[in-house]
N, C-alpha and C positions, 0 to 999 in steps of 0.2 A: 823430406820426401814430398816433392811436389808442392802443393799449395796448402798443406795442413799446418795448423798452428800449434805450437807448444810453448807454454809459459812456465818459467821457473821463478819461484819466489823464495827468498830467505829473509826472515825478519828476526831481529834480536828481541826477545821478550823479557829481558831482565827486569824484575820487579813488577811485571804485569802478568796477568793471566793470559795464556795462549788464546788466540782468536778462535771464534766459533766458525766452523766450516759448514756452510749450507750444502745439503746434498738432497738428491731426489730419494724416492722411497726404496731404492735398490739395496742390496746387501753390501756390507762392508767386509772385505777380506783382509785378514792380517797376514803380512808377508814378512818374515824375519830373516835378516841377513847380517851376519857378523855382530849379533847382539842388539841390533837396531830393529824395532818393529815399525813397519810401514803399513799404513791403512790405505787400502786400494778400493775405489768405488766408482760407480758411474754417477756423474753429476750433470744431469740434463744432457746437453749435447757433448760434454767432455768426460773423459776418464781422468781420475785424480789419484795421486799418491801424496799422502801427508804424513810427516813424521817430525819428531823432536830430536835434535842433536845438540847436546849440552844446553846452552841457553838460546838456541836458534830453532825457530819454527820453519819448517821447509815444506815446499809444495811444488809438485810438478803436475800440470794439467794441460790437456789439449785434445786434439782430434786424433787420439791414438787408442789402441786397444789395451786392455789390462796386461796382456802378454808383452806388449811393447814397453809398457811401464816397468814390468819386471826386468826386462833386458836393460833398461836405462839404470835401474837401481843396482843390478849386478855390476854394471860398468862403473858406477860410482865407487863401489866397494873395491873393485880391482885397482882403481887409481889411488887408493890410500895406502 
């Protein structure tokens, strides 16, 4: 959508502790879809969604709203 940035990261954390995610002082919202809990929050200039799927640590962040992140998450679940 125009010039906005969205970053998607998937990392295998087998045998390692999942990464620490830095966030600003805002609230964290839990959003559950199909048994997966997503953690949504504002992170300075970006909104972020972070979750664990099996042995993968997943992250979507960008110049989007929390509602847009929820739509992205819903679309992920529809594709499975």
